[in-house]
C-alpha positions in Angstrom: 0.1 0.0 0.1 2.7 2.7 1.1 4.6 1.5 -2.3 1.1 2.1 -4.3 0.3 5.2 -2.0 3.6 6.1 -2.5 3.5 6.4 -7.0 1.3 7.6 -6.7 2.2 10.5 -4.9 4.9 10.6 -7.7 2.9 10.3 -10.6 0.3 13.0 -8.9 3.8 15.8 -9.4 5.2 14.9 -12.5 1.4 15.9 -14.0 1.4 18.6 -11.7 4.7 20.0 -12.9 4.0 19.5 -17.0 0.5 20.7 -16.8 3.0 23.7 -15.0 4.5 24.1 -17.7 2.5 23.2 -20.9 0.6 25.8 -19.7 3.7 28.5 -18.9 4.0 31.5 -21.7 7.3 30.9 -23.7 9.6 33.1 -23.7 9.0 36.5 -26.0 12.2 36.0 -28.3 13.4 39.3 -27.1 14.6 37.9 -24.3 15.6 34.5 -25.1 19.2 34.3 -25.1 19.2 30.9 -26.2 18.5 33.0 -29.8 20.7 35.0 -29.0 23.5 32.7 -28.9 22.0 30.5 -31.5 22.4 33.7 -34.4 25.9 34.0 -32.4 26.6 30.4 -33.9 25.4 30.8 -37.5 27.6 34.1 -37.8 30.6 32.2 -36.5 30.0 28.8 -39.5 29.4 31.4 -41.6 33.7 32.2 -41.2 33.7 28.7 -41.1 32.2 29.1 -44.6 29.7 27.0 -44.1 26.1 29.5 -45.0 24.0 26.0 -45.3 24.1 25.3 -41.9 23.4 29.3 -41.0 20.5 30.0 -43.0 19.4 26.5 -40.7 19.6 28.7 -37.7 18.7 32.1 -38.5 14.9 30.3 -40.1 15.0 28.7 -36.1 16.0 32.7 -34.8 13.2 34.0 -37.7 10.7 31.7 -37.0 10.5 32.0 -33.1 9.5 35.6 -33.6 7.1 35.9 -36.1 5.2 33.4 -34.6 5.5 35.7 -30.9 5.1 38.7 -33.0 3.4 38.2 -36.6 -0.7 37.5 -34.9 -3.3 39.4 -35.8 -4.5 42.8 -34.8 -0.2 43.3 -33.2 1.3 46.5 -33.0 3.7 47.4 -35.9 6.9 45.9 -34.8 9.9 47.6 -34.8 14.4 46.5 -34.7 17.4 49.2 -32.8 20.9 48.7 -31.9 21.0 52.4 -30.5 18.7 55.2 -27.9 18.3 57.5 -30.8 17.0 54.5 -33.6 14.3 53.8 -31.0 13.0 57.5 -30.3 12.4 57.6 -34.5 10.4 54.6 -34.6 8.3 55.3 -31.7 8.9 59.7 -33.6 7.8 58.1 -37.2 4.9 56.1 -35.3 3.5 58.9 -34.0 3.3 61.2 -37.0 2.2 58.8 -39.5 -0.7 58.2 -36.2 -1.6 62.1 -36.5 -1.5 62.8 -39.8 -3.5 59.5 -41.4 -1.1 57.9 -43.0 -0.6 55.4 -40.4 -1.2 51.5 -41.3 -4.1 49.0 -39.7 -0.1 47.8 -37.7 0.4 51.0 -37.9 -2.0 52.6 -36.1 -2.2 50.3 -33.0 1.6 51.3 -32.0 4.7 50.8 -31.5 7.6 48.8 -30.4 10.5 48.4 -30.8 12.9 44.8 -29.8 16.3 44.5 -30.4 17.9 44.3 -33.2 18.7 40.2 -32.9 15.2 39.0 -34.9 16.6 41.7 -38.0 19.9 40.8 -37.6 18.8 37.1 -38.0 17.8 38.4 -42.1 21.0 40.2 -42.3 23.2 36.9 -41.8 20.6 34.4 -43.6 20.9 37.5 -46.6 24.8 37.1 -46.1 24.5 33.3 -46.1 22.6 33.5 -49.1 25.3 35.1 -51.0 28.1 33.2 -50.6 24.9 30.1 -51.4 24.5 32.5 -54.7 21.3 33.0 -54.2 20.9 36.3 -54.6 17.4 36.8 -55.1 17.5 35.4 -51.9 19.1 37.2 -50.2 18.0 40.5 -51.6 14.4 39.4 -49.6 15.8 38.1 -46.8 17.9 42.0 -46.5 14.6 43.5 -47.3 13.0 42.1 -44.5 15.3 43.0 -42.5 14.8 46.5 -43.6 11.7 46.6 -42.7 12.1 46.4 -39.0 14.5 48.8 -39.2 14.1 51.5 -41.6 17.5 52.7 -40.8 19.6 50.9 -40.2 22.6 51.1 -42.4 23.9 48.5 -42.1 21.2 46.6 -43.8 21.3 49.2 -45.9 25.0 48.8 -47.3 24.5 45.0 -47.5 21.5 46.2 -49.7 23.9 47.6 -51.6 26.1 45.8 -52.1 23.9 42.9 -53.2 22.8 46.1 -55.7 26.4 45.6 -56.9 26.4 41.6 -57.2 24.2 42.8 -59.9 25.3 45.3 -61.5 23.1 47.6 -60.6 24.7 50.6 -60.2 22.1 53.5 -59.7 20.1 51.6 -57.9 23.2 50.1 -55.2 24.6 54.4 -55.4 21.0 54.7 -54.2 21.1 52.3 -50.9 24.2 53.4 -50.0 23.6 57.1 -49.7 20.6 56.3 -47.9 23.5 54.9 -45.2 25.5 57.3 -46.0 22.4 59.5 -44.1 21.6 57.9 -41.5 24.8 56.2 -40.4 23.6 59.2 -37.0 21.2 56.6 -36.0 24.6 53.8 -35.4 25.3 52.7 -32.0 28.7 55.1 -31.8 31.3 51.8 -31.6 29.3 51.0 -35.6 29.8 54.8 -36.4 32.4 54.2 -38.2 32.3 51.1 -39.7 29.5 52.1 -41.2 29.8 55.6 -42.7 33.2 53.6 -44.1 31.2 51.2 -45.8 29.1 52.8 -47.0 31.1 55.4 -48.5 33.8 52.8 -49.7 30.8 50.9 -51.8 29.4 54.6 -53.4 32.9 55.1 -54.1 33.5 51.5 -56.4 30.3 53.2 -58.2 31.2 56.0 -58.8 34.7 54.3 -60.0 31.9 52.6 -62.1 29.7 55.4 -63.9 33.3 56.8 -64.5 32.6 59.8 -61.2 36.3 59.3 -60.6 36.8 62.7 -59.2 33.1 62.2 -56.9 34.7 58.2 -56.0 38.7 60.1 -54.8 36.9 62.9 -52.9 35.0 59.5 -50.5 38.5 58.2 -50.5 40.4 61.0 -48.8 37.0 61.6 -46.2 37.8 57.7 -46.0 41.3 58.4 -45.0 40.9 61.7 -42.7 38.2 60.1 -40.6 40.6 56.6 -41.0 44.5 57.5 -41.8 44.8 52.8 -41.2 42.0 52.6 -43.9 43.6 50.4 -46.6 40.8 49.3 -48.2 40.2 52.6 -48.8 43.5 54.1 -49.2 44.0 51.0 -52.2 41.1 52.2 -54.6 42.5 56.1 -54.4 45.4 54.7 -55.6 44.1 52.7 -58.1 41.4 56.0 -58.7 44.5 58.5 -59.3 46.2 56.1 -61.7 43.2 56.0 -64.1 42.9 60.1 -64.4 46.5 60.0 -64.9 46.0 57.8 -67.8 43.1 59.3 -69.1 44.5 62.8 -68.6 47.7 60.9 -70.6 45.2 60.0 -73.5 
């Protein structure tokens, strides 16, 4: 009898525990450290040239966010890397509502998350480029920009994707937008985002034969960062092209 009673109590305790787990709400993805870790693993896999495996991890992160946040009658969701970016999205949402130009989701207010979700799309785009799936990469980075419209890092990535397509004008448009929005980058990323946008735009100017504009941008890169070896090398190349043109 004692064994039977003990067994019943044990079973009851197990059932109670399982019921509690089932009833407990899911951890909000933006507060789930496991998802941030999963994304970090994806980035590590990319450095090891394991793009397919990285893609799987990115998709797992994205799915968690989609399942949790994209529900009927939900608020508009943004992702941000800095407080100025957070404030920009909240003010934009409020201004759109005042003008009557807000979407149904926007009209319910805005929720601003960390950049984990949008970064998952960004890393996914990088993996897709490694796999030579340029159109899919473009779609992924577009998703990142839906969540973070003024993220200079994502705008630069989209500019680079258009470079792969040799669409210099569209690429330049994205790099120019990145330059405009560097003010929203975190302080630790501002110089990186600024340098990348300038170099990307300068590269397009070379392809379009705008050598003076390219030279100016490379000089700006070196003024901001004298150790920018890429800008120094490209500046030398631009000046060699200009000298060749003058001698012809």
